[in-house]
C-alpha positions as CSV (number, residue, x, y, z in Angstrom):
1,M,116.5,40.2,-15.7
2,S,115.4,42.8,-13.2
3,F,112.2,42.7,-11.3
4,F,111.0,45.9,-13.1
5,S,111.5,44.3,-16.5
6,E,109.6,41.2,-15.4
7,R,106.7,43.3,-14.3
8,R,106.5,44.9,-17.8
9,Q,106.3,41.6,-19.7
10,K,102.8,41.0,-21.1
11,K,100.8,38.1,-22.5
12,I,99.7,39.4,-25.9
13,V,97.3,38.1,-28.5
14,L,97.9,39.3,-32.0
15,L,95.2,38.9,-34.6
16,L,96.1,39.7,-38.2
17,G,92.6,40.7,-39.6
18,H,93.4,40.7,-43.3
19,P,91.4,38.0,-45.2
20,D,94.2,37.6,-47.8
21,V,96.6,34.7,-47.3
22,E,99.2,36.5,-49.5
23,A,101.7,39.1,-48.1
24,T,100.1,42.5,-47.5
25,H,101.0,45.7,-45.7
26,S,99.0,44.5,-42.8
27,S,100.9,41.2,-42.6
28,E,104.2,43.1,-42.7
29,L,103.2,45.2,-39.8
30,A,101.9,42.2,-37.9
31,L,105.2,40.3,-38.3
32,L,107.1,43.4,-37.2
33,Y,105.0,43.8,-34.1
34,E,105.3,40.1,-33.3
35,V,109.1,39.9,-33.7
36,S,109.6,43.1,-31.7
37,A,107.4,42.0,-28.9
38,K,109.0,38.6,-28.5
39,K,112.5,40.1,-28.6
40,A,111.4,42.4,-25.7
41,G,110.4,39.4,-23.7
42,H,106.6,39.5,-24.2
43,E,104.7,36.2,-24.8
44,V,102.8,36.4,-28.1
45,K,100.0,34.1,-29.4
46,R,99.3,35.0,-33.1
47,F,96.2,34.3,-35.1
48,N,95.8,34.9,-38.9
49,L,92.2,35.5,-40.0
50,A,93.0,34.2,-43.5
51,E,94.0,30.8,-42.0
52,M,91.1,30.4,-39.6
53,H,88.3,28.1,-40.5
54,F,84.8,29.2,-39.4
55,D,81.4,30.2,-40.9
56,P,81.3,34.0,-40.6
57,I,77.5,34.1,-41.0
58,L,75.0,34.1,-38.2
59,H,72.3,32.1,-40.0
60,R,69.7,32.6,-37.3
61,G,71.0,35.8,-35.8
62,Y,71.4,35.4,-32.0
63,R,68.0,33.6,-31.7
64,K,69.5,30.1,-31.9
65,R,72.9,28.9,-30.7
66,Q,75.5,28.3,-33.4
67,D,78.3,26.1,-32.1
68,L,81.7,27.7,-32.4
69,E,84.4,26.1,-34.6
70,P,87.7,25.1,-32.9
71,D,89.5,28.1,-34.3
72,L,87.0,30.5,-32.7
73,V,87.2,28.7,-29.4
74,A,91.0,28.9,-29.5
75,L,90.9,32.6,-30.1
76,Q,88.4,33.1,-27.2
77,D,90.7,31.1,-24.9
78,A,93.7,33.2,-25.9
79,I,91.8,36.5,-25.4
80,R,90.8,35.3,-21.9
81,W,94.5,34.5,-21.2
82,C,96.0,37.7,-22.6
83,D,96.8,41.1,-20.9
84,H,96.9,42.9,-24.3
85,F,95.0,42.3,-27.6
86,V,96.5,43.6,-30.8
87,L,94.3,43.8,-34.0
88,I,95.8,44.8,-37.4
89,Y,93.6,45.1,-40.4
90,P,92.9,47.2,-43.5
91,T,90.0,49.7,-43.5
92,W,87.7,48.9,-46.4
93,W,84.6,51.2,-47.1
94,C,85.2,52.9,-43.7
95,S,84.8,49.7,-41.8
96,L,86.2,46.2,-41.1
97,P,86.7,43.6,-43.8
98,A,83.5,41.4,-43.9
99,L,85.3,38.3,-42.8
100,L,86.7,40.1,-39.8
101,K,83.3,41.5,-38.9
102,G,81.9,37.9,-39.2
103,L,84.5,36.7,-36.8
104,F,83.3,39.1,-34.1
105,D,79.7,38.4,-35.0
106,R,80.3,34.7,-34.3
107,M,82.6,34.7,-31.2
108,W,82.0,38.0,-29.3
109,L,79.2,36.5,-27.3
110,A,77.4,36.8,-24.0
111,G,79.1,34.7,-21.5
112,F,82.5,35.4,-23.1
113,A,82.8,39.2,-23.7
114,F,79.8,40.5,-21.7
115,K,76.8,39.5,-19.6
116,F,73.5,41.3,-19.4
117,Y,72.0,41.8,-15.9
118,K,68.8,39.9,-15.5
119,T,67.3,41.7,-12.5
120,G,67.4,45.1,-10.7
121,W,67.8,48.6,-12.1
122,R,70.8,47.6,-14.3
123,A,68.6,45.1,-16.1
124,A,65.9,47.7,-16.5
125,L,68.4,50.0,-18.2
126,S,69.8,47.2,-20.3
127,Q,73.2,47.5,-18.7
128,H,75.8,44.8,-18.9
129,E,78.9,43.4,-17.1
130,K,82.1,43.7,-19.1
131,L,83.7,40.3,-18.8
132,L,87.0,41.3,-20.3
133,A,87.6,44.4,-18.2
134,G,91.1,45.1,-17.1
135,K,92.6,44.2,-20.4
136,T,94.1,46.6,-23.0
137,A,93.9,46.6,-26.8
138,R,95.7,48.2,-29.7
139,V,94.0,48.5,-33.1
140,I,96.3,49.3,-36.0
141,T,94.5,49.9,-39.3
142,L,95.6,51.0,-42.7
143,S,93.5,53.0,-45.2
144,A,93.9,54.0,-48.8
145,V,93.1,57.7,-48.0
146,Q,94.3,60.0,-45.2
147,P,92.7,58.8,-41.9
148,V,92.0,62.4,-41.0
149,L,89.8,62.8,-44.1
150,L,87.9,59.7,-43.1
151,Q,87.3,61.2,-39.7
152,L,86.2,64.5,-41.1
153,F,84.2,63.7,-44.2
154,Q,83.0,60.1,-43.9
155,S,82.7,58.7,-40.4
156,N,84.6,57.6,-37.3
157,H,85.7,54.5,-39.1
158,T,87.1,52.9,-35.9
159,A,84.1,53.5,-33.7
160,V,82.6,50.1,-34.3
161,I,85.8,48.1,-33.3
162,K,86.7,50.5,-30.5
163,K,83.4,51.4,-28.8
164,S,80.8,48.8,-30.0
165,I,83.1,45.7,-29.7
166,L,86.2,46.1,-27.6
167,S,85.1,48.8,-25.1
168,F,81.7,47.1,-24.8
169,A,83.6,44.1,-23.4
170,G,85.9,46.2,-21.1
171,F,89.0,46.7,-23.1
172,R,90.8,50.0,-22.8
173,T,91.6,50.6,-26.4
174,S,94.1,52.7,-28.3
175,I,93.9,53.3,-32.1
176,T,96.7,53.7,-34.6
177,R,95.7,54.8,-38.1
178,F,98.1,54.7,-41.1
179,G,97.3,56.1,-44.5
180,P,97.2,56.6,-47.4
181,S,98.9,53.2,-47.4
182,L,98.8,52.5,-51.2
183,K,100.8,55.6,-52.2
184,A,102.9,56.2,-49.2
185,P,106.6,56.9,-50.0
186,E,109.3,54.7,-48.5
187,W,110.2,57.3,-45.9
188,K,106.7,57.3,-44.6
189,W,106.6,53.5,-44.4
190,S,109.9,53.6,-42.5
191,E,108.2,55.9,-40.0
192,W,105.2,53.5,-39.7
193,R,107.5,50.5,-39.3
194,H,109.5,52.2,-36.6
195,H,106.3,53.1,-34.7
196,V,104.9,49.6,-34.9
197,A,108.2,48.1,-33.7
198,H,108.2,50.5,-30.8
199,L,104.7,49.5,-29.8
200,G,105.8,45.8,-30.0
201,R,108.8,46.4,-27.7
202,L,106.5,48.2,-25.2
203,G,103.8,45.6,-25.5
204,E,101.3,48.4,-26.3
């Protein structure tokens, strides 16, 4: 293997963010990305939201510490380890599935993803340190309607995950939107599969 190819190998965390344990379009794309990435020499650690065990509810908000379950600790450790984070999920009601949002509510914490400055002008402006800076992320989401229609007439349905969560912690994030996924013809699905496989090979 050449020195150039070794430099391009990445440590990747893949999170399938669909709460259904059964086969879905999201799980199909996740498997395709995982297999393509591994064949290209990338190291992949995969997590399936539907198989993780944790309480998604912050019962006291952030006023009182709520100890993390082992599955959340394992995901945190993997994200610290990785170069690239891939998240695949369905868009429901222009947002994340509730269980996936609960995962970030629970584990995207100060001391892990960010740290607020306590003194100086940065503290006065409520600025923070991005503890996961230098990493990249790819969000792949499927919607039942055309993504461009969501953008134009509903909302920027990926703003929460891209700006408020990933970018807040320092990730340089790219978004891939597929839709309408429920009525897409086979030729369109073939295009989407080819695109996801290509991303996996590149580790992007």
